[in-house]
N, C-alpha and C positions, 0 to 999 in steps of 0.2 A: 822340434822348432817349428812354429807356425809362421808362415809367410803370406803376405797379402799385398798385391800390387794393384793400385788404383790408377786408372788413366788420368784422372784429375781429382783434386780434393782441396779443401780450403787449407788444412794443415794436417800433416801426418801425425804430429804430436797430439793435437786436439782430438783426432780420430781415435787414437788409442785411449786417451783419457775418457772420452765420451762413451766408449764401448768396452771399458776396462773389465766389467763383470762378465761380458760375453766372450772375451778373448782368452785363449789358452797361452799362458806364459811358458817359455820365452816366445815373444811375438815380434815380428818385423813387419812394418808397413812402409812401403815405398810408393812413389808416384812419378808419373812422367810430367805432371804439371801441378804445381802447388800455387794456389791463388792468394793465400793469406798466411804465408810463412812469417814467422816473427823472430826477432833477436832479443838481446838484452834490453831491459827497460821498455819493452813494448814496441821497439823499433821494427819496421817492416823489412823483410828480406825478399828481394825480387828473385823469382825463379827464371833463370836464363835457359837458353835452348840446350846448351851442353853442360848441364848441371845435374847433380844428384840431390834428391830430397828424400830423407827417410827417417823413421823413428823406430825405437825398439825398447823393450823392457830389459832391465838388467838388475841383478842383485847389487845392492850398494857395496862399494868398497868398504873394507873393514873400518877405514876412516872415511866417513860419509862425504866430507867436504872435498876429498881427493877424487871422487868419482868423475867429474867432468874433465879434470886434468889427466886422469888415467886414459879416458877415451881419446883425448887430444894426443897424448903420447903414442897411443896405439896407431892412430891415423897417420901421424907424422912418420912413424916407422914403416907403416904399410906403403906409403907413397914416397918414401925416401928415394932420392935426395931432393925432391921437388917441393915438399911441404914442410913448413916450419910453424912455430907456435908463438903467439903473442898472448901474454897473460891478460885476463884469466881464461878466456874461452874462444879466442879468435884463431882461425886458421889462415896463414898467409903464405905467399910464395917467396921465392928467394929474392925478389925485388922489394919485398915489404908490402905488397898489395894484398888487400883482404880477399881471400878466396872462399871463405865460409866461416861457420861457427858452430858451437855446440851449446844447447840449452838443456838442462836437466831439471826435472821436477820429481818430487817424491809423492807417490800415489799409493796409499795403503801399504807402506813399507817397501815398495818397489820403485826403482828409478825408471822414469819414462824419459828417455833421451831423444832429442831431436837434433838432426845433423843436416846441414846444407853445405854443399861443396861445388864450386864452379870448377869444372875440368878445363874449360876453354871459354874465353870471352872474345866475341868478334868486335871489330872496330865499329860496326853498325850499332851494336848494343851499347857500346861506350857513348856514342853520340846521342842515341835515342834517350837513354836514361840519365845521362849527365850526372853521374854519381857524385855526391858531395865529398867523397874521400876516395883514395886510390883503390880501385877494384880490378882484380885480374883473375886468371885461372891458374890451376896447378901447372898446366902445360902452356908454353908460348905458341905452339902450333897445334892445329887440330889433329887428333889421332884417329886411327881407323878403328873406332869402337864398334862393337856389335850393335845392331839396330835395337836390341833390347837391353842396352847397358844400364838404363835407369832402374831395371828390376834385378838384373843378374849381379851387377857389381855391389849394390848394397847387401845382397844375400851373401856374397863371398866375404865381404868385410865383417858382417855380423857373425857368421860361423867362425871365422878366425878369432874375433874378439872374445867369444865365449870360451875359447880354449886357451887364451893367452892373457889371463888376468895378471895384474901386477900388484905387489905390495908397496907400502909407502916408500921404502928405500929405493926400489927400482924406479918408481915414479919420479922421485926427486932427481935421480941420476939421468933418466931419459929426458925429463923436461929441460935440464941444463944442456943436454946434447942438442936439442931441437929448438931452443929458445932464441928467437931472432934478436932480442934486446939484451942478451946476457952481457954483463960488464959494461953496459952503456948507461949514461945519465938519463933518467926518465922522470916524468912527473905523473903521479896517479891522482886523479881527481874524483871525488865522490861527493856530489852535491856541493856544499860550501867548503868542504875539507880538501886540502891539497897536501901531498907528500912528495918530496924530491930526494933523489939519491941515486947511487949506482945499483942497478938491478943485479943481484948476485945469486938468485935462485928462489926456491920456494921452501916454506917450512913443512913440517910433517903434517900440517893441516891444510896446506895449499895456499897459505898466505904468501904474498910477495915479500921478499926480503930486500930492503933497501939499505945500503951502507952510506952513511954520511959522517965524515970526520971520524971514522973508526967505530962509530956506534951503529948498531943494527936495528932497524925499525921494521916491524911487521905490519903489513897492510892487508886487510881482509878482502876488500872489494873496491871497485872503482874502474875508471877508464884510464888506460895507460897511453902516454905519448912521449916521444923523445924530447928531452929538455933542450 
């Protein structure tokens, strides 16, 4: 496993993509300061002081579309009981605040996954950035992390992930275990399309399963919010 820690970078995921031919897979790139991290649909992800930002290569899951959900399930289990999941790729704490996310891209048959996780958010950061949605950290109080946690913790996570891959059945079971909105009424919006129902889990392809009047609807993508 090749690891690279950068004091600062625009995006760890972009770094791997831009240097893909020169890097030896499996590769992990982490940083202490990410200036241009991004989320779904091109949204910006701010790098806070007590946060992790890292990207890595990964062989796709046997079911390609399950790969981001597999990573989410692994992270939720790794940080249990402090970390939960919001479909399709958000990481949230037990209060339902967003603490991070996962972005996966396919590059020459290899997944390049980007992960951002807030471990702790200060009140000063909340006031300064005035987030448009609830943002928090995995932990409610600052922990005594090692001074090099931004490089050591991603490395520990990645090493463990490489040895604990999941098949589709386990991913479905683990996602239900850590899903914040399980059995709740939700609305999933994708551009002009909107679907509503009780969130009951994910399909073997990672689609959201919504139950409405006894019928099951599968939703491939979109933004989820409680109804």
